[in-house]
C-alpha positions as CSV (number, residue, x, y, z in Angstrom):
1,M,26.0,-55.8,-4.1
2,T,28.6,-54.4,-6.4
3,L,31.6,-52.6,-6.0
4,I,30.2,-49.4,-7.4
5,V,26.9,-49.5,-5.3
6,K,29.0,-49.9,-2.3
7,S,31.1,-47.0,-3.1
8,V,28.2,-44.6,-3.8
9,L,26.5,-45.9,-0.6
10,I,29.6,-45.0,1.1
11,T,30.0,-41.4,-0.3
12,A,26.4,-40.8,0.2
13,G,26.4,-41.9,4.2
14,L,29.5,-39.6,4.6
15,G,27.7,-36.3,2.7
16,L,24.4,-37.3,4.7
17,L,26.9,-37.6,8.1
18,L,28.0,-33.9,7.1
19,I,24.6,-32.5,6.5
20,F,23.4,-33.7,9.8
21,Y,26.3,-32.2,11.9
22,E,26.1,-29.0,10.2
23,W,22.2,-28.6,10.8
24,N,22.9,-29.8,14.3
25,M,25.4,-27.1,14.9
26,M,23.3,-24.3,13.1
27,R,20.5,-25.3,15.2
28,R,22.3,-24.8,18.4
29,K,23.1,-21.3,17.8
30,K,21.1,-18.6,19.4
31,G,19.2,-17.1,16.2
32,G,18.0,-20.4,15.0
33,V,18.8,-21.6,11.3
34,T,18.8,-18.5,8.8
35,P,18.1,-18.6,5.3
36,P,21.5,-18.2,4.0
37,E,22.5,-21.4,6.5
38,W,19.4,-23.3,4.8
39,R,21.0,-22.4,1.4
40,N,24.1,-23.7,2.3
41,L,22.6,-27.3,3.4
42,R,21.0,-26.9,0.4
43,D,24.6,-26.6,-1.7
44,L,25.7,-29.7,0.5
45,C,23.1,-32.1,-0.5
46,F,23.8,-31.3,-4.2
47,M,27.4,-31.8,-3.4
48,T,26.5,-34.8,-2.0
49,I,24.5,-35.9,-5.0
50,G,27.5,-34.8,-7.0
51,A,30.1,-36.5,-5.7
52,C,28.0,-39.7,-5.4
53,A,27.7,-39.2,-9.4
54,L,31.5,-38.9,-9.7
55,V,32.4,-41.8,-7.7
56,A,30.3,-44.0,-9.2
57,F,31.5,-42.8,-12.6
58,A,35.1,-43.1,-11.6
59,V,34.4,-47.0,-10.1
60,A,32.7,-47.8,-13.2
61,N,35.4,-46.8,-15.9
62,L,38.3,-48.1,-13.6
63,T,37.0,-51.6,-13.4
């Protein structure tokens, strides 16, 4: 595997770990997961995708 793929996979893994952690914290609340919290999770997904694209772009241009 190339350096670009490894970097993107590490970034995606950290993003997914953060998403699962946030989802578990939201799920344990008494009221459950509310619609604004679902939007927060959606935004975390988009931020993870954006971070992966940024890392791929940066690593591709630096090597």
